SEDO-419151 format. One record per residue (C-alpha): x, y, z; chain; residue in one letter. Coordinates in steps of 0.2 Angstrom, whole numbers, padded with zeros to 4 digits. Example, Ala and Ser with C-alpha at 12.3 -4.5 7.8 and 13.67 -1.06 7.14 Angstrom:
BEGIN
+-------+-------+-------+--------+---------+
:  east : north :    up : cadena : residuo :
+-------+-------+-------+--------+---------+
:  0062 : -0022 :  0039 :      A :       A :
:  0068 : -0005 :  0036 :      A :       S :
+-------+-------+-------+--------+---------+
This chain:
BEGIN
+-------+-------+-------+--------+---------+
:  east : north :    up : cadena : residuo :
+-------+-------+-------+--------+---------+
: -0071 : -0103 :  0059 :      A :       M :
: -0078 : -0095 :  0045 :      A :       R :
: -0072 : -0076 :  0051 :      A :       Q :
: -0057 : -0083 :  0052 :      A :       A :
: -0055 : -0089 :  0036 :      A :       I :
: -0061 : -0073 :  0029 :      A :       F :
: -0049 : -0063 :  0039 :      A :       L :
: -0036 : -0074 :  0034 :      A :       G :
: -0041 : -0071 :  0014 :      A :       V :
: -0042 : -0053 :  0019 :      A :       L :
: -0025 : -0052 :  0026 :      A :       V :
: -0017 : -0061 :  0011 :      A :       F :
: -0025 : -0048 : -0001 :      A :       L :
: -0021 : -0034 :  0008 :      A :       A :
: -0002 : -0039 :  0007 :      A :       G :
: -0003 : -0042 : -0012 :      A :       C :
:  0000 : -0026 : -0018 :      A :       G :
:  0000 : -0020 : -0035 :      A :       G :
:  0013 : -0021 : -0050 :      A :       G :
:  0021 : -0036 : -0060 :      A :       R :
:  0032 : -0042 : -0045 :      A :       D :
:  0013 : -0046 : -0035 :      A :       G :
:  0021 : -0036 : -0021 :      A :       G :
:  0033 : -0048 : -0015 :      A :       Y :
:  0047 : -0035 : -0021 :      A :       R :
:  0063 : -0035 : -0012 :      A :       D :
:  0057 : -0043 :  0004 :      A :       R :
:  0072 : -0057 :  0004 :      A :       G :
:  0065 : -0075 :  0004 :      A :       P :
:  0047 : -0078 :  0005 :      A :       I :
:  0038 : -0092 :  0019 :      A :       I :
:  0027 : -0103 :  0007 :      A :       G :
:  0036 : -0094 : -0008 :      A :       T :
:  0025 : -0096 : -0024 :      A :       P :
:  0028 : -0111 : -0038 :      A :       I :
:  0026 : -0108 : -0054 :      A :       A :
:  0026 : -0120 : -0071 :      A :       A :
:  0033 : -0116 : -0086 :      A :       G :
:  0049 : -0117 : -0098 :      A :       P :
:  0064 : -0112 : -0086 :      A :       I :
:  0055 : -0125 : -0072 :      A :       S :
:  0057 : -0137 : -0085 :      A :       A :
:  0075 : -0135 : -0091 :      A :       A :
:  0080 : -0132 : -0073 :      A :       C :
:  0073 : -0148 : -0066 :      A :       N :
:  0079 : -0157 : -0082 :      A :       A :
:  0096 : -0151 : -0078 :      A :       S :
:  0110 : -0158 : -0069 :      A :       D :
:  0111 : -0148 : -0056 :      A :       R :
:  0113 : -0155 : -0039 :      A :       K :
:  0104 : -0140 : -0029 :      A :       A :
:  0088 : -0142 : -0041 :      A :       R :
:  0071 : -0144 : -0033 :      A :       S :
:  0053 : -0144 : -0039 :      A :       R :
:  0050 : -0130 : -0026 :      A :       K :
:  0068 : -0120 : -0032 :      A :       L :
:  0065 : -0123 : -0049 :      A :       C :
:  0046 : -0117 : -0048 :      A :       G :
:  0052 : -0101 : -0038 :      A :       C :
:  0064 : -0096 : -0051 :      A :       I :
:  0049 : -0100 : -0065 :      A :       Q :
:  0037 : -0088 : -0053 :      A :       Y :
:  0052 : -0074 : -0053 :      A :       V :
:  0054 : -0077 : -0072 :      A :       A :
:  0036 : -0073 : -0074 :      A :       N :
:  0037 : -0058 : -0066 :      A :       Q :
:  0053 : -0050 : -0073 :      A :       T :
:  0056 : -0060 : -0089 :      A :       L :
:  0044 : -0058 : -0107 :      A :       T :
:  0040 : -0075 : -0113 :      A :       T :
:  0052 : -0074 : -0127 :      A :       S :
:  0066 : -0070 : -0115 :      A :       Q :
:  0063 : -0084 : -0105 :      A :       Q :
:  0064 : -0094 : -0120 :      A :       R :
:  0080 : -0087 : -0123 :      A :       R :
:  0085 : -0089 : -0105 :      A :       A :
:  0081 : -0109 : -0107 :      A :       V :
:  0095 : -0111 : -0119 :      A :       A :
:  0108 : -0107 : -0105 :      A :       F :
:  0105 : -0123 : -0097 :      A :       Y :
:  0109 : -0133 : -0111 :      A :       R :
:  0123 : -0123 : -0115 :      A :       D :
:  0131 : -0111 : -0101 :      A :       P :
:  0143 : -0103 : -0112 :      A :       H :
:  0129 : -0094 : -0124 :      A :       R :
:  0125 : -0084 : -0109 :      A :       A :
:  0143 : -0077 : -0108 :      A :       Q :
:  0141 : -0072 : -0128 :      A :       E :
:  0127 : -0065 : -0124 :      A :       I :
:  0134 : -0054 : -0110 :      A :       R :
:  0147 : -0049 : -0119 :      A :       Q :
:  0139 : -0044 : -0136 :      A :       S :
:  0139 : -0028 : -0143 :      A :       D :
:  0120 : -0030 : -0150 :      A :       R :
:  0107 : -0018 : -0143 :      A :       G :
:  0095 : -0031 : -0140 :      A :       S :
:  0108 : -0044 : -0131 :      A :       D :
:  0111 : -0030 : -0119 :      A :       E :
:  0094 : -0027 : -0115 :      A :       R :
:  0090 : -0046 : -0115 :      A :       F :
:  0106 : -0046 : -0103 :      A :       W :
:  0099 : -0033 : -0093 :      A :       K :
:  0083 : -0039 : -0088 :      A :       A :
:  0090 : -0058 : -0087 :      A :       Y :
:  0103 : -0049 : -0074 :      A :       R :
:  0088 : -0040 : -0065 :      A :       A :
:  0080 : -0056 : -0066 :      A :       Y :
:  0094 : -0068 : -0058 :      A :       G :
:  0094 : -0056 : -0044 :      A :       E :
:  0078 : -0056 : -0038 :      A :       R :
:  0076 : -0075 : -0039 :      A :       A :
:  0093 : -0076 : -0028 :      A :       E :
:  0085 : -0066 : -0015 :      A :       R :
:  0066 : -0074 : -0016 :      A :       L :
:  0072 : -0092 : -0019 :      A :       C :
:  0085 : -0095 : -0008 :      A :       R :
+-------+-------+-------+--------+---------+
C-alpha cells in the first residue's frame, strides 16, 4: 500500500512540469481540474450567471492565478459588475489597456479550454 501511494505521488509530480502554467499547457479539460479561491472566483460565485458553480468559478480563478497578475485580476473583477467596461477597455487606444486586454484574452481562452 505504501509503495502504491509513493508511486501515485511520483507520477503526479512527474506530470507537473514547470513554468507558470503548472504543466497544464494546452491539454484541454483536466479530470479533477484544480480550483482556487480569489477575487475572480468570488465575483463569479456572486454573479447571476446560470452556468456558475463553485467548481467552474474555482477553475477560472486557478487559471487567472496562472495567467494574470493580482492587479489584472482586480481589474477583471469589474467586468462581472459592469460587462460594458470590458468593451470600453477592449476598444481603448491606451497602451496599458491594450496590454491588459491581450493578457485577459489569453486568460479567457485558456480558461475556456481547461474549465469546460
